[in-house]
N, CA and C atoms as a LAMMPS dump frame, in Angstrom:
ITEM: TIMESTEP
0
ITEM: NUMBER OF ATOMS
315
ITEM: BOX BOUNDS ff ff ff
-5.0000000000000000e+02 5.0000000000000000e+02
-5.0000000000000000e+02 5.0000000000000000e+02
-5.0000000000000000e+02 5.0000000000000000e+02
ITEM: ATOMS id mol type element x y z
1 1 1 N 110.236 368.197 276.128
2 1 2 C 109.51 367.083 275.624
3 1 3 C 108.122 367.128 276.23
4 2 1 N 107.127 366.737 275.448
5 2 2 C 105.741 366.678 275.913
6 2 3 C 105.258 365.245 275.757
7 3 1 N 104.467 364.798 276.726
8 3 2 C 103.994 363.421 276.653
9 3 3 C 102.731 363.235 277.472
10 4 1 N 102.016 362.155 277.16
11 4 2 C 100.857 361.715 277.921
12 4 3 C 101.432 360.998 279.135
13 5 1 N 101.196 361.518 280.316
14 5 2 C 101.857 361.088 281.538
15 5 3 C 100.989 360.093 282.305
16 6 1 N 101.313 358.804 282.199
17 6 2 C 100.546 357.762 282.887
18 6 3 C 100.583 357.955 284.402
19 7 1 N 101.659 358.522 284.92
20 7 2 C 101.772 358.767 286.359
21 7 3 C 100.877 359.912 286.821
22 8 1 N 100.35 360.685 285.875
23 8 2 C 99.452 361.808 286.186
24 8 3 C 98.102 361.621 285.51
25 9 1 N 97.541 360.428 285.613
26 9 2 C 96.207 360.113 285.063
27 9 3 C 96.099 360.353 283.565
28 10 1 N 97.187 360.135 282.835
29 10 2 C 97.232 360.301 281.37
30 10 3 C 96.978 361.732 280.921
31 11 1 N 97.348 362.688 281.763
32 11 2 C 97.26 364.099 281.398
33 11 3 C 98.573 364.53 280.748
34 12 1 N 98.578 365.698 280.129
35 12 2 C 99.777 366.199 279.443
36 12 3 C 100.804 366.703 280.457
37 13 1 N 102.072 366.393 280.186
38 13 2 C 103.191 366.875 280.993
39 13 3 C 104.29 367.324 280.043
40 14 1 N 104.969 368.421 280.394
41 14 2 C 106.104 368.915 279.622
42 14 3 C 107.327 368.916 280.54
43 15 1 N 108.455 368.427 280.01
44 15 2 C 109.697 368.402 280.777
45 15 3 C 110.835 368.95 279.928
46 16 1 N 111.869 369.447 280.601
47 16 2 C 113.07 369.908 279.905
48 16 3 C 114.285 369.267 280.563
49 17 1 N 115.365 369.164 279.799
50 17 2 C 116.609 368.565 280.279
51 17 3 C 117.637 369.669 280.446
52 18 1 N 118.218 369.795 281.637
53 18 2 C 119.166 370.875 281.911
54 18 3 C 120.627 370.457 281.74
55 19 1 N 120.854 369.284 281.169
56 19 2 C 122.206 368.768 280.989
57 19 3 C 122.555 367.691 281.997
58 20 1 N 121.794 367.644 283.097
59 20 2 C 122.031 366.625 284.123
60 20 3 C 120.752 365.894 284.529
61 21 1 N 119.636 366.617 284.625
62 21 2 C 118.381 366.01 285.065
63 21 3 C 117.2 366.524 284.24
64 22 1 N 116.113 365.741 284.261
65 22 2 C 114.85 366.145 283.645
66 22 3 C 114.016 366.882 284.681
67 23 1 N 113.44 368.016 284.298
68 23 2 C 112.638 368.846 285.195
69 23 3 C 111.288 369.151 284.565
70 24 1 N 110.239 369.194 285.405
71 24 2 C 108.918 369.573 284.907
72 24 3 C 108.924 371.04 284.492
73 25 1 N 108.24 371.326 283.411
74 25 2 C 107.976 372.706 282.997
75 25 3 C 106.528 372.957 283.384
76 26 1 N 106.316 373.789 284.377
77 26 2 C 104.985 373.916 284.947
78 26 3 C 104.68 372.68 285.774
79 27 1 N 103.415 372.392 285.963
80 27 2 C 103 371.24 286.767
81 27 3 C 102.903 369.99 285.913
82 28 1 N 103.213 368.852 286.508
83 28 2 C 102.97 367.574 285.833
84 28 3 C 101.463 367.414 285.687
85 29 1 N 101.029 366.88 284.56
86 29 2 C 99.606 366.656 284.345
87 29 3 C 98.789 367.933 284.321
88 30 1 N 99.19 368.904 283.498
89 30 2 C 98.526 370.219 283.491
90 30 3 C 97.229 370.263 282.69
91 31 1 N 97.003 369.302 281.795
92 31 2 C 95.784 369.352 280.977
93 31 3 C 94.565 368.991 281.822
94 32 1 N 93.393 369.412 281.358
95 32 2 C 92.15 369.175 282.101
96 32 3 C 91.663 367.732 281.963
97 33 1 N 92.069 367.063 280.892
98 33 2 C 91.633 365.7 280.633
99 33 3 C 92.753 364.982 279.883
100 34 1 N 92.53 363.708 279.526
101 34 2 C 93.566 362.981 278.806
102 34 3 C 93.706 363.522 277.391
103 35 1 N 94.892 363.37 276.828
104 35 2 C 95.235 364.021 275.561
105 35 3 C 95.87 363.031 274.596
106 36 1 N 95.917 363.432 273.337
107 36 2 C 96.641 362.721 272.281
108 36 3 C 97.305 363.759 271.394
109 37 1 N 98.209 363.31 270.572
110 37 2 C 98.843 364.123 269.541
111 37 3 C 99.431 365.431 270.069
112 38 1 N 100.347 365.321 271.016
113 38 2 C 101 366.509 271.576
114 38 3 C 102.081 367.033 270.651
115 39 1 N 102.228 368.347 270.604
116 39 2 C 103.333 368.971 269.87
117 39 3 C 103.767 370.217 270.634
118 40 1 N 105.05 370.549 270.522
119 40 2 C 105.642 371.717 271.181
120 40 3 C 106.314 372.6 270.158
121 41 1 N 106.366 373.888 270.468
122 41 2 C 107.15 374.827 269.663
123 41 3 C 107.64 375.921 270.609
124 42 1 N 108.843 376.422 270.344
125 42 2 C 109.422 377.533 271.099
126 42 3 C 109.682 378.656 270.115
127 43 1 N 109.161 379.851 270.411
128 43 2 C 109.345 380.964 269.486
129 43 3 C 110.685 381.662 269.727
130 44 1 N 110.951 382.707 268.964
131 44 2 C 112.235 383.406 269.013
132 44 3 C 112.524 384.036 270.371
133 45 1 N 111.488 384.301 271.167
134 45 2 C 111.696 384.888 272.495
135 45 3 C 111.649 383.828 273.602
136 46 1 N 111.852 382.556 273.211
137 46 2 C 111.85 381.415 274.137
138 46 3 C 110.509 381.169 274.817
139 47 1 N 109.42 381.597 274.171
140 47 2 C 108.072 381.317 274.673
141 47 3 C 107.683 379.919 274.212
142 48 1 N 107.281 379.068 275.148
143 48 2 C 106.927 377.685 274.866
144 48 3 C 105.415 377.558 274.7
145 49 1 N 105.003 376.852 273.648
146 49 2 C 103.597 376.55 273.397
147 49 3 C 103.454 375.038 273.247
148 50 1 N 102.377 374.486 273.782
149 50 2 C 102.055 373.071 273.607
150 50 3 C 100.649 372.985 273.034
151 51 1 N 100.446 372.086 272.095
152 51 2 C 99.118 371.857 271.524
153 51 3 C 98.829 370.368 271.58
154 52 1 N 97.56 370.045 271.737
155 52 2 C 97.191 368.632 271.833
156 52 3 C 95.717 368.448 271.528
157 53 1 N 95.375 367.209 271.2
158 53 2 C 93.984 366.838 271.023
159 53 3 C 93.428 366.607 272.421
160 54 1 N 92.435 367.382 272.801
161 54 2 C 91.937 367.462 274.169
162 54 3 C 90.622 366.693 274.294
163 55 1 N 90.664 365.52 274.932
164 55 2 C 89.454 364.708 275.057
165 55 3 C 88.517 365.228 276.132
166 56 1 N 88.934 366.225 276.897
167 56 2 C 88.024 366.919 277.802
168 56 3 C 87.209 367.967 277.056
169 57 1 N 87.549 368.16 275.767
170 57 2 C 86.865 369.129 274.913
171 57 3 C 86.481 368.45 273.595
172 58 1 N 85.906 367.267 273.692
173 58 2 C 85.404 366.514 272.527
174 58 3 C 86.479 366.245 271.487
175 59 1 N 87.746 366.128 271.904
176 59 2 C 88.829 365.82 270.973
177 59 3 C 89.318 366.999 270.159
178 60 1 N 88.845 368.204 270.48
179 60 2 C 89.273 369.398 269.744
180 60 3 C 90.682 369.815 270.186
181 61 1 N 91.306 370.657 269.396
182 61 2 C 92.667 371.114 269.691
183 61 3 C 92.656 372.135 270.827
184 62 1 N 93.633 372.009 271.715
185 62 2 C 93.868 372.988 272.762
186 62 3 C 95.32 373.431 272.656
187 63 1 N 95.561 374.735 272.805
188 63 2 C 96.915 375.286 272.804
189 63 3 C 97.153 375.926 274.162
190 64 1 N 98.287 375.578 274.767
191 64 2 C 98.668 376.167 276.046
192 64 3 C 99.956 376.962 275.849
193 65 1 N 100.016 378.116 276.491
194 65 2 C 101.224 378.951 276.479
195 65 3 C 101.819 378.888 277.882
196 66 1 N 103.122 378.671 277.951
197 66 2 C 103.797 378.588 279.242
198 66 3 C 104.39 379.949 279.565
199 67 1 N 103.707 380.699 280.438
200 67 2 C 104.149 382.04 280.823
201 67 3 C 105.45 381.944 281.609
202 68 1 N 106.39 382.827 281.318
203 68 2 C 107.685 382.83 281.99
204 68 3 C 107.628 383.688 283.249
205 69 1 N 106.848 383.232 284.229
206 69 2 C 106.8 383.893 285.527
207 69 3 C 107.923 383.277 286.361
208 70 1 N 107.959 383.452 287.66
209 70 2 C 109.054 382.814 288.4
210 70 3 C 109.221 381.337 288.051
211 71 1 N 108.135 380.618 287.84
212 71 2 C 108.206 379.261 287.31
213 71 3 C 107.238 379.195 286.133
214 72 1 N 107.596 378.474 285.069
215 72 2 C 106.705 378.407 283.904
216 72 3 C 105.325 377.874 284.287
217 73 1 N 104.289 378.596 283.871
218 73 2 C 102.914 378.246 284.202
219 73 3 C 102.1 378.145 282.917
220 74 1 N 101.449 376.998 282.671
221 74 2 C 100.642 376.891 281.45
222 74 3 C 99.339 377.664 281.573
223 75 1 N 99.029 378.449 280.558
224 75 2 C 97.759 379.158 280.477
225 75 3 C 97.145 378.874 279.122
226 76 1 N 95.835 378.741 279.084
227 76 2 C 95.156 378.407 277.838
228 76 3 C 95.161 379.591 276.889
229 77 1 N 95.46 379.309 275.637
230 77 2 C 95.307 380.297 274.567
231 77 3 C 93.829 380.327 274.2
232 78 1 N 93.389 381.295 273.377
233 78 2 C 91.981 381.284 272.954
234 78 3 C 91.627 379.949 272.293
235 79 1 N 90.381 379.496 272.436
236 79 2 C 89.982 378.215 271.856
237 79 3 C 90.253 378.158 270.348
238 80 1 N 90.635 376.971 269.886
239 80 2 C 90.871 376.748 268.459
240 80 3 C 89.535 376.387 267.831
241 81 1 N 89.046 377.195 266.861
242 81 2 C 87.759 376.867 266.243
243 81 3 C 87.837 375.553 265.477
244 82 1 N 86.927 374.654 265.768
245 82 2 C 86.91 373.36 265.079
246 82 3 C 85.512 372.772 265.171
247 83 1 N 85.108 372.108 264.12
248 83 2 C 83.792 371.493 264.102
249 83 3 C 83.792 370.126 264.769
250 84 1 N 84.94 369.474 264.82
251 84 2 C 84.998 368.131 265.389
252 84 3 C 86.38 367.83 265.91
253 85 1 N 86.657 366.548 266.182
254 85 2 C 87.961 366.166 266.713
255 85 3 C 89.111 366.625 265.826
256 86 1 N 90.212 366.987 266.478
257 86 2 C 91.343 367.576 265.765
258 86 3 C 92.168 366.566 265
259 87 1 N 92.295 365.344 265.492
260 87 2 C 93.184 364.382 264.856
261 87 3 C 94.629 364.736 265.157
262 88 1 N 95.522 364.53 264.191
263 88 2 C 96.94 364.801 264.381
264 88 3 C 97.196 366.308 264.366
265 89 1 N 97.984 366.782 265.328
266 89 2 C 98.24 368.206 265.503
267 89 3 C 99.718 368.506 265.314
268 90 1 N 100.01 369.605 264.635
269 90 2 C 101.382 370.102 264.529
270 90 3 C 101.353 371.613 264.714
271 91 1 N 102.27 372.123 265.539
272 91 2 C 102.415 373.561 265.717
273 91 3 C 103.541 374.055 264.832
274 92 1 N 103.338 375.181 264.188
275 92 2 C 104.335 375.766 263.293
276 92 3 C 104.488 377.238 263.619
277 93 1 N 105.683 377.761 263.449
278 93 2 C 105.932 379.19 263.597
279 93 3 C 106.321 379.734 262.241
280 94 1 N 105.744 380.856 261.876
281 94 2 C 106.097 381.468 260.608
282 94 3 C 105.72 382.925 260.579
283 95 1 N 106.669 383.764 260.223
284 95 2 C 106.443 385.197 260.097
285 95 3 C 105.805 385.78 261.365
286 96 1 N 106.274 385.319 262.529
287 96 2 C 105.799 385.853 263.796
288 96 3 C 104.46 385.327 264.251
289 97 1 N 103.905 384.343 263.565
290 97 2 C 102.589 383.816 263.933
291 97 3 C 102.694 382.352 264.335
292 98 1 N 101.855 381.951 265.253
293 98 2 C 101.737 380.566 265.664
294 98 3 C 100.594 379.955 264.864
295 99 1 N 100.87 378.852 264.186
296 99 2 C 99.871 378.203 263.337
297 99 3 C 99.69 376.776 263.821
298 100 1 N 98.447 376.36 263.942
299 100 2 C 98.175 374.973 264.305
300 100 3 C 97.657 374.262 263.067
301 101 1 N 98.278 373.12 262.773
302 101 2 C 97.864 372.328 261.615
303 101 3 C 97.172 371.082 262.159
304 102 1 N 95.981 370.828 261.651
305 102 2 C 95.206 369.672 262.077
306 102 3 C 95.002 368.745 260.895
307 103 1 N 95.122 367.461 261.162
308 103 2 C 94.825 366.478 260.131
309 103 3 C 93.912 365.447 260.764
310 104 1 N 92.703 365.384 260.273
311 104 2 C 91.742 364.431 260.826
312 104 3 C 92.088 363.035 260.375
313 105 1 N 91.781 362.113 261.22
314 105 2 C 92.05 360.696 260.93
315 105 3 C 90.999 360.135 260.016
């Protein structure tokens, strides 16, 4: 699950449930600034991606990939080209590609 974490200055946090407890995936509050419109997708190789409207980047879309090192670590994907704020974001997987869908408000 991904959410705007009030306990971490309204930054993005991702957590997973192991059947008994909720655990952070990477660090709590990993985004550079406050976010909106978070979405998650997991590909066929269990690679986790999170996308969100990033207000530290003028409201443009940011995509983070959680590298499967000893502990999952979020790393920024290449910037998403956009002329203005992203609005509502959805991540989709299709034919081996990660697609970000943006809908401006």
